C-alpha positions as CSV (number, residue, x, y, z in Angstrom):
1,M,13.9,-17.3,27.0
2,V,16.2,-15.9,24.3
3,Y,19.3,-17.6,23.4
4,D,22.1,-16.0,21.3
5,V,22.5,-18.3,18.4
6,F,24.9,-17.6,15.6
7,M,23.9,-19.2,12.3
8,R,26.4,-19.8,9.5
9,T,24.7,-20.1,6.2
10,T,25.2,-19.6,2.4
11,L,23.1,-17.0,0.6
12,T,22.8,-16.7,-3.2
13,L,22.5,-13.0,-3.9
14,E,20.9,-11.6,-7.0
15,P,23.4,-9.4,-8.9
16,D,21.8,-6.0,-8.1
17,V,21.7,-6.9,-4.4
18,A,25.4,-8.0,-4.5
19,R,26.4,-4.7,-6.2
20,R,24.6,-2.6,-3.6
21,L,26.0,-4.6,-0.7
22,K,29.6,-4.1,-2.2
23,A,29.1,-0.5,-2.6
24,R,27.8,-0.1,0.9
25,M,30.8,-2.1,2.2
26,R,33.1,0.3,0.4
27,T,31.5,3.5,1.3
28,E,31.0,2.7,5.0
29,G,34.0,0.4,5.6
30,L,32.0,-2.4,6.9
31,T,32.2,-6.2,6.4
32,L,29.6,-8.1,4.4
33,K,28.3,-9.7,7.5
34,D,27.7,-6.3,9.1
35,V,25.9,-4.8,6.1
36,V,23.8,-7.9,5.5
37,N,22.8,-8.1,9.2
38,R,22.0,-4.4,9.4
39,G,19.9,-4.6,6.2
40,L,18.0,-7.7,7.3
41,R,17.2,-6.0,10.7
42,V,15.8,-2.9,9.0
43,G,13.7,-5.0,6.6
44,L,12.4,-7.3,9.4
45,V,11.4,-4.4,11.6
46,A,9.7,-2.7,8.6
47,E,7.6,-5.8,8.0
48,E,6.7,-6.1,11.7
49,R,5.6,-2.4,11.7
50,N,3.5,-2.8,8.5
51,P,2.0,-6.3,8.6
52,P,0.3,-7.3,5.3
53,R,-3.1,-5.7,5.0
54,K,-6.3,-7.7,4.7
55,R,-7.3,-7.8,1.1
56,F,-10.0,-5.3,0.1
57,V,-12.7,-6.9,-1.9
58,V,-15.4,-4.9,-3.8
59,K,-18.7,-6.5,-3.4
60,P,-20.7,-5.3,-6.5
61,H,-24.4,-5.0,-6.6
62,H,-26.8,-4.3,-9.3
63,G,-28.0,-0.7,-9.0
64,G,-30.4,-1.0,-11.9
65,V,-31.1,1.7,-14.4
66,V,-33.9,4.0,-13.6
67,P,-36.0,4.9,-16.9
68,G,-35.7,8.5,-18.0
69,I,-32.4,9.1,-16.2
70,D,-29.2,9.2,-18.3
71,V,-26.4,7.9,-16.0
72,D,-23.9,9.9,-18.0
73,K,-25.7,13.0,-16.8
74,I,-26.1,12.1,-13.1
75,N,-24.5,15.4,-11.9
76,Q,-27.2,17.4,-13.9
77,V,-29.9,15.3,-12.2
78,L,-28.4,15.9,-8.8
79,D,-28.2,19.6,-9.5
80,E,-31.9,19.7,-10.5
81,M,-32.8,17.8,-7.4
82,E,-30.9,20.3,-5.3
83,V,-32.6,23.2,-7.0
84,E,-36.0,21.6,-6.4
85,E,-35.3,21.0,-2.7
86,L,-34.2,24.6,-2.2
87,A,-37.3,25.8,-3.9
88,R,-39.4,23.7,-1.7
89,R,-37.8,25.0,1.4
90,L,-38.2,28.5,0.3
91,G,-41.9,27.9,-0.4
92,R,-41.8,28.6,-4.2
């Protein structure tokens, strides 16, 4: 069951927020109450639509170093393996 409850409260606004609210009040001809309520609604809806994501954790593993392979030249090794595979398929 939903009840309409009006809550009177005191907010301490940071200076940049207060400036933006005053500017919005001037440009749109709204009261502070209207601007604050609208801003809070927008912010709350945005949070509901985009809930915090589960933290992504990288689980490192030891890949080891293969003797004779320079990890700085891995692309060269992959290219060579690709050429060898192609030659094998072509029967050379």
